[in-house]
All heavy atoms as an XYZ file, in Angstrom:
895
protein
N      11.149    -15.467     11.164
C      10.507    -14.829     10.021
C      10.106    -13.387     10.343
O      10.310    -12.492      9.545
C       9.284    -15.665      9.621
C       8.555    -15.122      8.437
S       9.593    -15.230      6.991
C       8.416    -15.053      5.732
N       9.542    -13.191     11.546
C       9.119    -11.850     11.943
C      10.305    -10.899     12.021
O      10.204     -9.739     11.641
C       8.397    -11.931     13.287
C       7.963    -10.594     13.805
C       7.237    -10.738     15.107
N       7.207     -9.476     15.789
C       6.466     -9.211     16.823
N       5.700    -10.145     17.326
N       6.491     -8.042     17.393
N      11.428    -11.420     12.503
C      12.618    -10.590     12.603
C      13.100    -10.151     11.227
O      13.512     -9.009     11.038
C      13.724    -11.358     13.328
O      14.885    -10.583     13.397
N      13.022    -11.061     10.234
C      13.427    -10.696      8.879
C      12.499     -9.635      8.297
O      12.948     -8.714      7.617
C      13.450    -11.934      7.988
C      14.578    -12.877      8.317
C      14.579    -14.080      7.415
C      15.691    -15.023      7.839
N      15.728    -16.234      7.016
N      11.205     -9.780      8.561
C      10.244     -8.778      8.093
C      10.557     -7.417      8.698
O      10.543     -6.398      7.999
C       8.810     -9.187      8.445
C       7.728     -8.145      8.167
C       7.603     -7.888      6.668
C       6.405     -8.575      8.750
N      10.866     -7.393      9.990
C      11.209     -6.125     10.640
C      12.448     -5.506     10.003
O      12.486     -4.303      9.750
C      11.426     -6.338     12.142
C      10.178     -6.504     12.975
C      10.547     -6.904     14.402
C       9.361     -5.242     12.987
N      13.455     -6.321      9.735
C      14.677     -5.790      9.128
C      14.428     -5.261      7.720
O      14.974     -4.228      7.333
C      15.787     -6.846      9.125
C      16.572     -6.814     10.390
C      16.579     -7.749     11.378
C      17.442     -5.771     10.823
N      17.394     -7.347     12.397
C      17.946     -6.143     12.081
C      17.845     -4.557     10.289
C      18.830     -5.346     12.803
C      18.721     -3.763     10.998
C      19.208     -4.163     12.243
N      13.592     -5.955      6.950
C      13.267     -5.470      5.613
C      12.534     -4.134      5.706
O      12.868     -3.179      4.991
C      12.442     -6.520      4.832
C      11.858     -5.924      3.565
C      13.290     -7.739      4.512
N      11.543     -4.060      6.592
C      10.809     -2.797      6.767
C      11.742     -1.685      7.233
O      11.666     -0.552      6.736
C       9.667     -2.974      7.768
C       8.430     -3.693      7.271
C       7.441     -3.894      8.419
C       7.784     -2.930      6.137
N      12.591     -1.988      8.191
C      13.515     -0.977      8.691
C      14.449     -0.501      7.579
O      14.721      0.698      7.471
C      14.327     -1.536      9.864
C      13.528     -1.639     11.143
C      14.261     -2.388     12.244
O      13.790     -3.403     12.706
N      15.416     -1.887     12.629
N      14.927     -1.412      6.757
C      15.806     -1.025      5.654
C      15.104     -0.155      4.629
O      15.644      0.862      4.179
N      13.882     -0.543      4.266
C      13.121      0.246      3.290
C      12.782      1.627      3.837
O      12.914      2.643      3.127
C      11.845     -0.491      2.896
C      12.038     -1.748      2.050
C      10.715     -2.483      1.888
C      12.653     -1.411      0.702
N      12.346      1.674      5.091
C      12.004      2.968      5.686
C      13.246      3.829      5.883
O      13.191      5.050      5.726
C      11.249      2.773      6.996
C       9.834      2.226      6.834
C       9.239      1.896      8.194
C       8.950      3.205      6.094
N      14.355      3.202      6.216
C      15.613      3.949      6.339
C      15.949      4.617      5.011
O      16.251      5.806      4.964
C      16.738      3.018      6.772
S      18.362      3.810      6.830
N      15.869      3.858      3.915
C      16.160      4.412      2.594
C      15.186      5.545      2.251
O      15.595      6.593      1.736
C      16.093      3.307      1.539
N      13.904      5.337      2.548
C      12.896      6.355      2.263
C      13.186      7.652      3.009
O      13.177      8.743      2.414
C      11.504      5.838      2.641
C      10.376      6.854      2.538
C       9.991      7.048      1.082
C       9.184      6.410      3.349
N      13.460      7.551      4.314
C      13.687      8.759      5.104
C      15.032      9.409      4.803
O      15.159     10.633      4.878
C      13.532      8.472      6.600
C      12.092      8.361      7.021
C      11.550      7.136      7.374
C      11.271      9.466      7.046
C      10.226      7.023      7.752
C       9.944      9.374      7.415
C       9.420      8.137      7.771
N      16.050      8.614      4.452
C      17.321      9.210      4.032
C      17.124     10.007      2.741
O      17.655     11.110      2.593
C      18.389      8.136      3.830
C      19.014      7.550      5.085
C      19.972      6.422      4.721
C      19.731      8.616      5.897
N      16.343      9.448      1.816
C      16.069     10.149      0.570
C      15.262     11.422      0.821
O      15.598     12.496      0.313
C      15.331      9.237     -0.413
C      14.927      9.932     -1.675
C      15.855     10.189     -2.667
C      13.621     10.353     -1.858
C      15.491     10.852     -3.832
C      13.240     11.015     -3.016
C      14.184     11.266     -4.006
N      14.184     11.306      1.605
C      13.316     12.462      1.858
C      14.071     13.567      2.598
O      13.983     14.748      2.235
C      12.090     12.031      2.650
N      14.806     13.184      3.621
C      15.569     14.172      4.383
C      16.686     14.783      3.559
O      16.912     15.996      3.593
N      17.384     13.944      2.791
C      18.465     14.447      1.943
C      17.961     15.401      0.878
O      18.598     16.418      0.582
N      16.797     15.091      0.308
C      16.220     15.980     -0.705
C      15.870     17.333     -0.099
O      16.093     18.371     -0.728
C      14.981     15.337     -1.318
N      15.324     17.314      1.116
C      14.981     18.586      1.768
C      16.231     19.395      2.099
O      16.203     20.630      2.061
C      14.174     18.328      3.042
C      12.747     17.914      2.798
C      12.019     17.742      4.123
C      10.668     17.109      3.959
N      10.734     15.644      3.873
N      17.313     18.718      2.447
C      18.544     19.445      2.745
C      19.214     19.977      1.487
O      19.851     21.023      1.515
C      19.518     18.539      3.515
C      19.175     18.257      4.967
C      20.211     17.330      5.590
C      19.079     19.541      5.782
N      19.082     19.257      0.379
C      19.731     19.664     -0.867
C      18.967     20.775     -1.583
O      19.567     21.575     -2.296
C      19.876     18.449     -1.784
N      17.667     20.823     -1.384
C      16.826     21.806     -2.083
C      17.031     23.202     -1.482
O      17.161     23.343     -0.269
C      15.355     21.380     -1.935
C      14.407     22.091     -2.865
S      12.698     21.512     -2.649
C      12.830     19.836     -3.213
N      17.069     24.220     -2.316
C      17.179     25.587     -1.782
C      15.973     25.917     -0.889
O      14.855     25.466     -1.141
C      17.171     26.469     -3.030
C      17.551     25.566     -4.153
C      17.079     24.201     -3.777
N      16.214     26.718      0.145
C      15.163     27.043      1.107
C      13.973     27.729      0.421
O      12.821     27.444      0.747
C      15.717     27.908      2.262
C      16.582     27.034      3.166
C      14.595     28.545      3.067
C      17.100     27.699      4.401
N      14.246     28.590     -0.531
C      13.144     29.287     -1.222
C      12.234     28.288     -1.944
O      11.012     28.430     -1.921
C      13.704     30.300     -2.211
N      12.819     27.283     -2.551
C      12.024     26.273     -3.249
C      11.217     25.433     -2.259
O      10.068     25.074     -2.524
C      12.923     25.371     -4.083
N      11.824     25.145     -1.102
C      11.104     24.393     -0.062
C       9.887     25.174      0.415
O       8.791     24.618      0.554
C      12.018     24.137      1.144
C      12.947     22.955      1.097
C      13.859     22.957      2.321
C      12.182     21.661      1.016
N      10.087     26.462      0.682
C       8.992     27.294      1.184
C       7.875     27.429      0.154
O       6.697     27.384      0.506
C       9.521     28.675      1.571
C      10.394     28.651      2.796
C      11.045     29.988      3.107
O      11.164     30.833      2.182
O      11.447     30.176      4.261
N       8.241     27.561     -1.108
C       7.237     27.710     -2.163
C       6.436     26.422     -2.351
O       5.222     26.461     -2.535
C       7.919     28.091     -3.474
C       6.965     28.376     -4.598
C       7.703     28.811     -5.841
C       6.713     29.086     -6.965
N       7.394     29.468     -8.195
N       7.114     25.305     -2.258
C       6.472     24.016     -2.487
C       5.497     23.648     -1.370
O       4.436     23.098     -1.615
C       7.543     22.931     -2.608
C       7.000     21.539     -2.846
C       8.120     20.512     -2.906
O       9.248     20.778     -2.526
N       7.792     19.328     -3.374
N       5.857     23.952     -0.120
C       5.044     23.461      0.999
C       4.336     24.554      1.785
O       3.556     24.238      2.678
C       5.921     22.661      1.953
O       6.845     23.528      2.570
N       4.621     25.813      1.505
C       4.007     26.925      2.230
C       4.314     26.867      3.723
O       3.467     27.187      4.543
C       2.491     26.976      1.988
C       2.132     26.915      0.544
N       2.403     27.941     -0.321
C       1.550     25.944     -0.199
C       1.992     27.622     -1.535
N       1.478     26.410     -1.492
N       5.511     26.411      4.052
C       5.970     26.359      5.446
C       7.345     27.004      5.509
O       8.003     27.204      4.480
C       6.040     24.909      5.934
C       4.699     24.198      5.944
S       4.845     22.458      6.327
C       5.095     22.545      8.069
N       7.789     27.293      6.714
C       9.101     27.888      6.914
C      10.202     26.946      6.425
O      10.210     25.751      6.742
C       9.298     28.193      8.404
O      10.659     28.382      8.692
N      11.126     27.495      5.677
C      12.246     26.694      5.180
C      13.106     26.142      6.293
O      13.584     25.004      6.213
N      13.317     26.936      7.331
C      14.125     26.456      8.455
C      13.432     25.314      9.190
O      14.085     24.353      9.622
C      14.435     27.604      9.416
C      15.390     28.667      8.867
C      15.580     29.793      9.879
C      16.723     28.047      8.486
N      12.111     25.383      9.317
C      11.371     24.288      9.938
C      11.502     23.018      9.097
O      11.690     21.921      9.634
C       9.896     24.658     10.122
C       9.069     23.539     10.684
C       9.231     23.141     12.004
C       8.153     22.869      9.898
C       8.490     22.087     12.530
C       7.398     21.829     10.401
C       7.573     21.433     11.725
N      11.420     23.168      7.784
C      11.555     22.003      6.908
C      12.967     21.428      6.952
O      13.144     20.207      6.851
C      11.154     22.368      5.482
C       9.658     22.664      5.318
C       9.373     23.220      3.939
C       8.838     21.425      5.586
N      13.964     22.268      7.140
C      15.336     21.764      7.318
C      15.440     20.988      8.636
O      16.101     19.957      8.707
C      16.340     22.920      7.304
C      16.518     23.551      5.948
C      17.442     22.694      5.089
N      17.382     23.047      3.695
C      18.227     23.842      3.078
N      19.197     24.422      3.740
N      18.098     24.057      1.786
N      14.782     21.477      9.676
C      14.739     20.758     10.958
C      14.097     19.387     10.773
O      14.605     18.373     11.255
C      13.971     21.581     11.997
C      13.640     20.827     13.244
C      14.630     20.527     14.174
C      12.340     20.410     13.493
C      14.324     19.825     15.324
C      12.033     19.705     14.643
C      13.027     19.410     15.567
N      12.991     19.339     10.048
C      12.317     18.062      9.766
C      13.256     17.145      8.990
O      13.319     15.943      9.243
C      10.998     18.297      8.993
C       9.990     19.035      9.859
C      10.401     16.984      8.485
C       9.553     18.294     11.093
N      13.996     17.695      8.042
C      14.933     16.899      7.246
C      15.990     16.245      8.137
O      16.293     15.055      7.985
C      15.592     17.764      6.186
N      16.541     17.018      9.060
C      17.544     16.465      9.979
C      16.919     15.381     10.853
O      17.520     14.323     11.072
C      18.171     17.595     10.832
C      19.026     17.031     11.950
C      18.986     18.533      9.954
N      15.697     15.617     11.310
C      15.000     14.600     12.119
C      14.751     13.324     11.310
O      14.887     12.218     11.834
C      13.674     15.156     12.645
S      13.862     16.437     13.880
N      14.397     13.478     10.042
C      14.177     12.306      9.197
C      15.462     11.508      9.002
O      15.456     10.272      9.066
C      13.617     12.726      7.831
C      12.183     13.190      7.873
C      11.681     13.747      6.566
O      12.503     14.143      5.705
O      10.452     13.795      6.389
N      16.563     12.199      8.791
C      17.841     11.507      8.600
C      18.274     10.818      9.883
O      18.693      9.649      9.871
C      18.909     12.497      8.086
C      18.574     12.898      6.646
C      20.305     11.894      8.173
C      19.400     14.024      6.096
N      18.159     11.508     11.007
C      18.524     10.880     12.282
C      17.613      9.707     12.603
O      18.068      8.670     13.107
C      18.491     11.921     13.405
C      19.570     13.003     13.334
C      19.353     14.036     14.434
C      20.951     12.394     13.428
N      16.322      9.844     12.312
C      15.386      8.747     12.529
C      15.722      7.552     11.655
O      15.657      6.402     12.092
N      16.094      7.819     10.397
C      16.476      6.741      9.480
C      17.687      5.981     10.018
O      17.707      4.752     10.025
C      16.776      7.314      8.101
N      18.676      6.721     10.480
C      19.865      6.078     11.044
C      19.522      5.317     12.313
O      20.076      4.236     12.581
C      20.950      7.119     11.306
C      21.494      7.823     10.062
C      22.482      8.905     10.454
C      22.119      6.827      9.102
N      18.586      5.847     13.096
C      18.156      5.181     14.319
C      17.388      3.901     14.073
O      17.315      3.029     14.938
N      16.815      3.756     12.889
C      16.122      2.517     12.546
C      17.102      1.372     12.303
O      16.774      0.212     12.522
C      15.263      2.704     11.292
C      14.002      3.544     11.423
C      13.341      3.700     10.057
C      13.037      2.928     12.416
N      18.288      1.686     11.826
C      19.220      0.659     11.362
C      20.457      0.487     12.257
O      20.808     -0.626     12.629
C      19.691      0.997      9.925
C      18.520      0.941      8.971
C      20.795      0.068      9.463
C      17.922     -0.421      8.772
N      21.119      1.588     12.571
C      22.433      1.485     13.212
C      22.449      0.771     14.569
O      23.354     -0.030     14.807
C      23.070      2.874     13.330
C      23.491      3.499     11.998
C      24.131      4.856     12.240
C      24.428      2.584     11.243
N      21.497      1.021     15.465
C      21.578      0.305     16.747
C      21.549     -1.217     16.590
O      22.309     -1.925     17.261
C      20.352      0.804     17.514
C      20.079      2.150     16.940
C      20.418      2.020     15.481
N      20.723     -1.722     15.700
C      20.661     -3.164     15.490
C      21.887     -3.711     14.794
O      22.365     -4.797     15.118
N      22.406     -2.972     13.827
C      23.601     -3.425     13.113
C      24.829     -3.434     14.011
O      25.640     -4.352     13.962
C      23.879     -2.538     11.897
C      22.977     -2.717     10.692
C      23.373     -1.738      9.589
C      23.033     -4.140     10.173
N      24.952     -2.402     14.819
C      26.129     -2.276     15.679
C      25.955     -2.963     17.032
O      26.908     -3.048     17.799
C      26.455     -0.789     15.896
C      26.738      0.007     14.616
C      26.936      1.479     14.945
C      27.940     -0.565     13.885
N      24.732     -3.431     17.315
C      24.413     -4.082     18.600
C      24.741     -3.167     19.781
O      25.231     -3.603     20.814
C      25.168     -5.406     18.746
C      24.962     -6.372     17.603
C      23.700     -7.129     17.770
C      23.646     -8.253     16.744
N      22.436     -8.296     16.010
N      24.473     -1.878     19.590
C      24.715     -0.875     20.629
C      23.442     -0.069     20.813
O      22.874      0.440     19.851
C      25.870      0.076     20.227
C      27.156     -0.708     20.031
C      26.055      1.163     21.273
C      28.287      0.113     19.465
N      22.999      0.041     22.064
C      21.826      0.857     22.408
C      20.625      0.542     21.517
O      20.005      1.437     20.929
C      22.157      2.346     22.342
C      23.302      2.835     23.203
C      22.974      2.816     24.684
N      21.735      3.459     25.012
C      21.605      4.629     25.608
N      22.658      5.286     25.953
N      20.422      5.112     25.885
N      20.282     -0.722     21.435
C      19.204     -1.165     20.560
C      17.844     -0.638     21.000
O      16.900     -0.643     20.216
C      19.200     -2.685     20.473
C      20.450     -3.199     19.783
C      20.482     -4.699     19.653
O      19.463     -5.318     19.424
N      21.661     -5.278     19.813
N      17.749     -0.137     22.215
C      16.494      0.461     22.674
C      16.198      1.780     21.961
O      15.095      2.322     22.071
C      16.508      0.655     24.196
C      17.500      1.689     24.699
C      18.909      1.172     24.945
O      19.222      0.026     24.583
O      19.722      1.941     25.510
N      17.154      2.297     21.212
C      16.936      3.537     20.466
C      16.103      3.326     19.198
O      15.478      4.268     18.706
C      18.274      4.182     20.094
C      19.104      4.708     21.266
C      20.424      5.246     20.773
C      18.335      5.762     22.037
N      16.078      2.102     18.683
C      15.324      1.848     17.452
C      13.832      2.140     17.609
O      13.256      2.848     16.779
C      15.576      0.419     16.950
O      16.958      0.303     16.609
C      14.738      0.097     15.727
N      13.160      1.625     18.652
C      11.738      1.969     18.769
C      11.505      3.450     19.040
O      10.476      4.005     18.623
C      11.234      1.102     19.923
C      12.438      0.670     20.660
C      13.568      0.661     19.666
N      12.448      4.101     19.679
C      12.310      5.541     19.920
C      12.414      6.297     18.593
O      11.639      7.223     18.331
C      13.362      6.028     20.942
C      13.095      5.373     22.301
C      13.369      7.548     21.048
C      14.198      5.573     23.320
N      13.366      5.894     17.756
C      13.497      6.519     16.434
C      12.233      6.291     15.605
O      11.728      7.217     14.954
C      14.717      5.959     15.699
N      11.711      5.074     15.642
C      10.493      4.762     14.885
C       9.312      5.592     15.396
O       8.519      6.098     14.606
C      10.186      3.271     14.967
N       9.212      5.754     16.711
C       8.126      6.550     17.285
C       8.259      8.023     16.877
O       7.262      8.692     16.589
C       8.110      6.412     18.804
N       9.482      8.531     16.825
C       9.694      9.897     16.365
C       9.281     10.078     14.912
O       8.691     11.101     14.545
N       9.552      9.079     14.099
C       9.145      9.142     12.697
C       7.623      9.065     12.560
O       7.049      9.658     11.637
C       9.831      8.044     11.899
C      11.349      8.237     11.740
C      11.989      6.987     11.145
C      11.663      9.463     10.904
N       6.973      8.360     13.480
C       5.502      8.338     13.486
C       4.969      9.752     13.692
O       4.040     10.185     13.002
C       4.955      7.390     14.582
C       3.459      7.578     14.779
C       5.260      5.940     14.251
N       5.564     10.481     14.605
C       5.136     11.857     14.874
C       5.309     12.723     13.624
O       4.422     13.518     13.277
C       5.911     12.442     16.072
C       5.526     11.691     17.350
C       5.665     13.944     16.216
C       6.405     11.979     18.533
N       6.429     12.568     12.934
C       6.652     13.327     11.705
C       5.605     12.967     10.656
O       5.076     13.839      9.960
C       8.085     13.086     11.177
C       9.095     13.735     12.128
C       8.244     13.640      9.759
C      10.535     13.431     11.811
N       5.269     11.695     10.553
C       4.277     11.267      9.562
C       2.868     11.743      9.924
O       2.073     12.054      9.038
C       4.298      9.747      9.396
C       5.550      9.222      8.715
S       5.737      9.809      7.018
C       6.813     11.206      7.207
N       2.563     11.822     11.207
C       1.277     12.404     11.614
C       1.208     13.858     11.143
O       0.199     14.306     10.604
C       1.072     12.296     13.141
C       0.832     10.833     13.535
C      -0.084     13.176     13.602
C       0.860     10.586     15.034
N       2.302     14.575     11.323
C       2.358     15.956     10.845
C       2.195     16.046      9.339
O       1.518     16.941      8.827
N       2.793     15.109      8.611
C       2.668     15.111      7.147
C       1.229     14.840      6.715
O       0.726     15.462      5.774
C       3.609     14.069      6.541
N       0.559     13.922      7.411
C      -0.845     13.619      7.086
C      -1.714     14.843      7.351
O      -2.523     15.252      6.511
C      -1.345     12.399      7.895
C      -2.855     12.259      7.803
C      -0.671     11.131      7.412
N      -1.550     15.448      8.520
C      -2.364     16.611      8.883
C      -2.113     17.765      7.911
O      -3.055     18.419      7.454
C      -2.080     17.028     10.346
C      -2.700     18.374     10.662
C      -2.564     15.957     11.308
N      -0.849     18.002      7.587
C      -0.515     19.080      6.654
C      -1.130     18.831      5.285
O      -1.677     19.755      4.661
C       1.012     19.217      6.528
O       1.558     19.479      7.818
C       1.392     20.334      5.587
N      -1.064     17.600      4.799
C      -1.658     17.273      3.498
C      -3.159     17.520      3.494
O      -3.709     18.088      2.544
C      -1.369     15.813      3.140
O      -0.002     15.605      2.964
N      -3.815     17.100      4.554
C      -5.270     17.289      4.637
C      -5.616     18.774      4.727
O      -6.552     19.242      4.069
C      -5.852     16.496      5.821
C      -5.745     14.990      5.530
C      -7.296     16.890      6.094
C      -6.083     14.095      6.711
N      -4.856     19.535      5.511
C      -5.131     20.969      5.655
C      -4.919     21.726      4.350
O      -5.564     22.745      4.118
C      -4.252     21.566      6.760
C      -4.688     21.151      8.151
S      -3.613     21.770      9.459
C      -3.657     23.513      9.168
N      -4.025     21.222      3.497
C      -3.778     21.878      2.213
C      -4.762     21.413      1.149
O      -4.628     21.767     -0.012
C      -2.338     21.627      1.762
C      -1.322     22.329      2.615
C       0.111     22.043      2.176
O       0.373     21.178      1.364
N       1.045     22.799      2.733
N      -5.744     20.599      1.561
C      -6.772     20.152      0.631
C      -6.349     19.004     -0.258
O      -6.960     18.772     -1.293
N      -5.301     18.302      0.134
C      -4.809     17.185     -0.664
C      -4.941     15.887      0.130
O      -3.958     15.228      0.451
C      -3.356     17.425     -1.060
C      -3.141     18.695     -1.856
S      -1.443     18.969     -2.359
C      -0.599     19.111     -0.799
N      -6.183     15.532      0.436
C      -6.428     14.358      1.278
C      -5.911     13.081      0.637
O      -5.439     12.182      1.333
C      -7.913     14.239      1.581
N      -5.963     12.982     -0.673
C      -5.489     11.767     -1.343
C      -3.987     11.564     -1.148
O      -3.518     10.437     -1.049
C      -5.827     11.814     -2.827
N      -3.242     12.670     -1.078
C      -1.797     12.541     -0.885
C      -1.439     12.208      0.559
O      -0.285     11.885      0.839
C      -1.065     13.826     -1.305
O      -1.519     14.905     -0.493
C      -1.289     14.137     -2.769
N      -2.403     12.251      1.457
C      -2.152     11.919      2.856
C      -2.069     10.412      3.070
O      -1.627      9.963      4.126
C      -3.239     12.520      3.745
N      -2.458      9.635      2.078
C      -2.453      8.182      2.228
C      -1.037      7.644      2.390
O      -0.775      6.827      3.273
C      -3.170      7.507      1.037
C      -4.650      7.878      1.060
C      -2.992      6.000      1.057
C      -5.404      7.470     -0.183
N      -0.108      8.117      1.556
C       1.262      7.599      1.617
C       1.917      7.846      2.972
O       2.418      6.901      3.587
C       2.106      8.161      0.470
C       3.487      7.582      0.435
C       3.704      6.293      0.018
C       4.568      8.344      0.843
C       4.980      5.759     -0.007
C       5.849      7.816      0.834
C       6.063      6.519      0.400
N       1.942      9.094      3.473
C       2.547      9.269      4.800
C       1.776      8.532      5.893
O       2.355      8.120      6.899
C       2.549     10.777      5.026
C       1.638     11.342      4.015
C       1.565     10.374      2.889
N       0.481      8.333      5.703
C      -0.293      7.563      6.672
C       0.169      6.120      6.741
O       0.361      5.558      7.826
N       0.385      5.512      5.578
C       0.869      4.125      5.536
C       2.286      4.035      6.096
O       2.606      3.125      6.867
C       0.791      3.573      4.094
C       1.502      2.237      3.975
C      -0.658      3.449      3.649
N       3.136      4.976      5.730
C       4.508      4.993      6.248
C       4.490      5.142      7.771
O       5.242      4.467      8.488
C       5.334      6.112      5.584
C       6.680      6.280      6.264
C       5.520      5.820      4.103
N       3.616      5.996      8.273
C       3.492      6.157      9.726
C       3.041      4.885     10.411
O       3.542      4.538     11.487
N       2.109      4.171      9.806
C       1.668      2.893     10.380
C       2.795      1.867     10.389
O       2.946      1.107     11.354
C       0.464      2.353      9.608
C      -0.846      3.104      9.804
C      -1.916      2.559      8.858
C      -1.305      3.000     11.256
N       3.602      1.839      9.336
C       4.742      0.916      9.308
C       5.768      1.282     10.385
O       6.329      0.402     11.037
C       5.388      0.914      7.918
C       4.546      0.324      6.797
C       5.233      0.535      5.451
C       4.267     -1.148      7.042
N       5.991      2.571     10.578
C       6.902      3.010     11.651
C       6.343      2.634     13.022
O       7.093      2.216     13.909
C       7.139      4.516     11.570
S       8.158      5.037     10.188
N       5.030      2.768     13.175
C       4.400      2.388     14.444
C       4.548      0.890     14.699
O       4.799      0.461     15.836
C       2.924      2.786     14.442
N       4.431      0.086     13.646
C       4.614     -1.358     13.791
C       6.038     -1.676     14.238
O       6.252     -2.495     15.133
C       4.291     -2.075     12.474
C       4.626     -3.537     12.516
C       3.856     -4.419     13.268
C       5.717     -4.038     11.827
C       4.173     -5.772     13.325
C       6.035     -5.378     11.874
C       5.262     -6.246     12.625
O       5.595     -7.567     12.677
N       7.015     -1.017     13.635
C       8.409     -1.238     14.031
C       8.622     -0.809     15.470
O       9.263     -1.517     16.253
C       9.371     -0.494     13.085
C       9.349     -1.165     11.714
C      10.785     -0.456     13.639
C      10.064     -0.398     10.642
N       8.082      0.346     15.843
C       8.229      0.815     17.226
C       7.646     -0.196     18.205
O       8.272     -0.545     19.206
C       7.561      2.175     17.402
N       6.454     -0.688     17.909
C       5.799     -1.655     18.791
C       6.598     -2.961     18.869
O       6.864     -3.467     19.957
C       4.377     -1.931     18.293
C       3.688     -3.038     19.035
C       3.199     -2.847     20.322
C       3.547     -4.300     18.467
C       2.581     -3.865     21.012
C       2.921     -5.328     19.147
C       2.448     -5.109     20.419
O       1.841     -6.124     21.100
N       6.968     -3.487     17.719
C       7.664     -4.775     17.696
C       9.035     -4.687     18.352
O       9.431     -5.586     19.095
C       7.795     -5.269     16.259
N       9.760     -3.635     18.087
C      11.102     -3.499     18.678
C      11.044     -3.079     20.146
O      11.975     -3.330     20.895
C      11.945     -2.507     17.875
C      12.316     -3.003     16.492
C      13.176     -4.229     16.553
N      13.635     -4.586     15.212
C      14.131     -5.762     14.918
N      14.252     -6.688     15.828
N      14.525     -6.021     13.690
N       9.987     -2.440     20.546
C       9.842     -2.073     21.963
C       9.669     -3.329     22.801
O      10.216     -3.440     23.879
C       8.654     -1.146     22.162
C       8.823     -0.227     23.328
C       8.898     -0.564     24.637
C       8.977      1.176     23.274
N       9.070      0.533     25.407
C       9.115      1.633     24.593
C       8.974      2.092     22.237
C       9.283      2.975     24.899
C       9.133      3.421     22.546
C       9.290      3.849     23.857
N       8.917     -4.259     22.252
C       8.667     -5.528     22.959
C       9.923     -6.377     22.994
O      10.158     -7.091     23.964
C       7.543     -6.273     22.283
C       6.217     -5.535     22.414
C       5.078     -6.329     21.914
N       4.975     -7.557     22.709
C       4.411     -8.667     22.279
N       3.898     -8.731     21.083
N       4.347     -9.724     23.059
N      10.738     -6.343     21.938
C      11.950     -7.142     21.854
C      13.068     -6.301     21.268
O      13.487     -6.514     20.133
C      11.720     -8.372     20.980
C      10.653     -9.279     21.483
C      10.370    -10.403     20.502
O      10.843    -10.385     19.369
N       9.600    -11.370     20.933
N      13.582     -5.328     22.019
C      14.575     -4.422     21.439
C      15.881     -5.104     21.062
O      16.599     -4.626     20.216
C      14.795     -3.378     22.528
C      14.341     -4.016     23.784
C      13.284     -5.001     23.393
N      16.199     -6.245     21.653
C      17.488     -6.866     21.356
C      17.385     -7.944     20.291
O      18.362     -8.599     19.988
C      18.075     -7.476     22.631
O      17.213     -8.480     23.129
N      16.170     -8.162     19.716
C      16.062     -9.191     18.677
C      16.722     -8.693     17.416
O      16.643     -7.541     17.047
C      14.592     -9.527     18.415
O      13.932     -8.412     17.891
N      17.429     -9.583     16.751
C      18.166     -9.182     15.550
C      17.434     -9.494     14.290
O      16.420    -10.050     14.230
C      19.527     -9.854     15.521
O      19.396    -11.241     15.674
């Protein structure tokens, strides 16, 4: 049962990060900078990290290759979500920090669970 829960979470988070990263890559840099008050190139870097992290949540387990990469990908996404929470709070939008906070906690759970049993399917 726990393994199924992990796979469902990994699938949902993969979809979320693929969408978020893809949106950042598709959006013009000027619009990204205006929306977040950060460097467009930095946000493109974050987008690539989100997409790679999303793929790292799913592909190692599906392909049964280098499954130890899944908790590393999840831990990297935790770092990105910590940055999103801090940025939201610094911009005076503490209420919007809740969503990335919850997503970060879910990524941390996946990292912990898969670190303990990286080869569980």
